[in-house]
C-alpha positions as CSV (number, residue, x, y, z in Angstrom):
1,X,66.4,94.9,96.7
2,X,70.1,94.1,96.8
3,X,72.8,96.3,95.3
4,X,76.2,95.4,94.1
5,X,78.5,98.0,95.6
6,X,82.2,98.9,95.7
7,X,83.5,97.6,99.0
8,X,87.2,98.6,98.7
9,X,90.0,99.6,96.4
10,X,93.7,99.8,96.3
11,X,94.4,102.9,94.2
12,X,97.3,103.4,91.9
13,X,99.4,100.4,92.9
14,X,102.5,99.7,90.9
15,X,102.8,96.2,89.3
16,X,105.9,94.6,90.5
17,X,105.9,91.7,88.1
18,X,104.1,89.1,86.1
19,X,104.3,85.3,86.2
20,X,102.7,83.7,83.1
21,X,103.3,80.1,84.1
22,X,101.0,80.2,87.1
23,X,97.3,79.1,87.5
24,X,96.1,82.6,87.6
25,X,95.4,85.4,90.1
26,X,96.9,88.6,91.5
27,X,99.3,88.3,94.4
28,X,99.0,91.3,96.7
29,X,101.1,92.3,99.8
30,X,99.3,91.1,103.0
31,X,99.5,94.7,104.5
32,X,97.5,96.0,101.5
33,X,95.0,93.3,101.7
34,X,94.4,94.0,105.4
35,X,94.1,97.7,104.8
36,X,91.6,97.2,102.0
37,X,89.7,94.4,103.8
38,X,90.4,91.9,101.0
39,X,90.8,88.2,101.5
40,X,92.8,85.5,99.7
41,X,90.5,83.9,97.2
42,X,88.3,87.0,96.9
43,X,87.2,88.1,93.4
44,X,88.6,91.4,92.4
45,X,88.6,93.6,89.3
46,X,92.0,95.0,88.1
47,X,92.1,98.2,86.0
48,X,95.4,99.0,84.3
49,X,96.0,102.7,83.8
50,X,98.8,102.2,81.3
51,X,97.0,100.1,78.7
52,X,93.3,100.3,79.7
53,X,93.0,96.5,80.4
54,X,90.3,95.4,82.8
55,X,90.2,91.9,84.2
56,X,88.5,89.9,86.9
57,X,90.6,87.4,88.9
58,X,91.1,86.4,92.5
59,X,93.5,87.5,95.2
60,X,96.4,85.4,96.6
61,X,98.4,86.7,99.6
62,X,102.0,87.9,99.1
63,X,104.3,88.4,102.1
64,X,103.5,91.5,104.3
65,X,105.8,94.4,103.7
66,X,107.0,93.0,100.3
67,X,105.2,95.6,98.2
68,X,104.2,92.8,95.8
69,X,101.4,93.4,93.3
70,X,101.9,90.6,90.8
71,X,99.7,89.4,87.9
72,X,99.8,85.6,87.4
73,X,98.6,83.3,84.7
74,X,96.7,84.7,81.6
75,X,96.4,88.0,83.5
76,X,100.2,88.4,83.2
77,X,99.6,89.3,79.5
78,X,97.6,92.4,80.6
79,X,100.4,94.3,82.3
80,X,104.1,94.8,82.7
81,X,106.1,95.7,85.7
82,X,105.8,99.4,86.5
83,X,102.2,99.7,85.2
84,X,99.8,101.5,87.6
85,X,96.6,99.6,88.5
86,X,93.5,99.9,90.6
87,X,92.3,96.7,92.4
88,X,88.6,96.8,93.2
89,X,86.4,94.5,95.4
90,X,82.6,94.6,95.6
91,X,79.9,93.2,97.8
92,X,76.1,92.8,97.7
93,X,74.2,94.7,100.4
94,X,70.6,95.7,101.1
95,X,69.2,98.9,99.7
96,X,69.3,100.5,103.1
97,X,72.9,99.6,103.8
98,X,74.0,100.6,100.3
99,X,72.8,104.2,100.9
100,X,75.1,104.5,104.0
101,X,78.0,102.5,102.7
102,X,81.5,104.0,102.3
103,X,84.1,102.0,100.5
104,X,87.6,101.6,101.9
105,X,90.1,103.4,99.7
106,X,93.8,102.5,100.2
107,X,96.4,104.8,98.7
108,X,99.9,103.6,98.2
109,X,103.3,105.1,97.2
110,X,105.4,104.0,94.3
111,X,106.8,101.0,96.3
112,X,103.2,100.0,97.2
113,X,103.6,101.0,100.8
114,X,100.6,102.4,102.6
115,X,100.3,106.1,102.6
116,X,99.1,107.9,105.7
117,X,96.2,110.3,105.2
118,X,98.4,113.4,105.8
119,X,101.3,112.1,103.6
């Protein structure tokens, strides 16, 4: 049996903007992508704390250190700058691996900078 499991998440990131006239996706700071083990083109689910919207899109890379978390295309209608979001990625793993799997959880501050565990 295969299970569809949470692989990683970026928790309580702040939307920095929206760009309606774009093909679609979510642009995320390269530093956050690396910390969460997410790749450009990877499918993600975005949950918006402020309005309850849930969407599925794909990641594009924003410059490292920029703090960018930007909804593009139709997804831009589902948030406004300042909204808090969770970005989730999933993977399929064997039953045995699923039982031992621990997702990566990335916490950020209000400027979408990585928080250290003791901060």
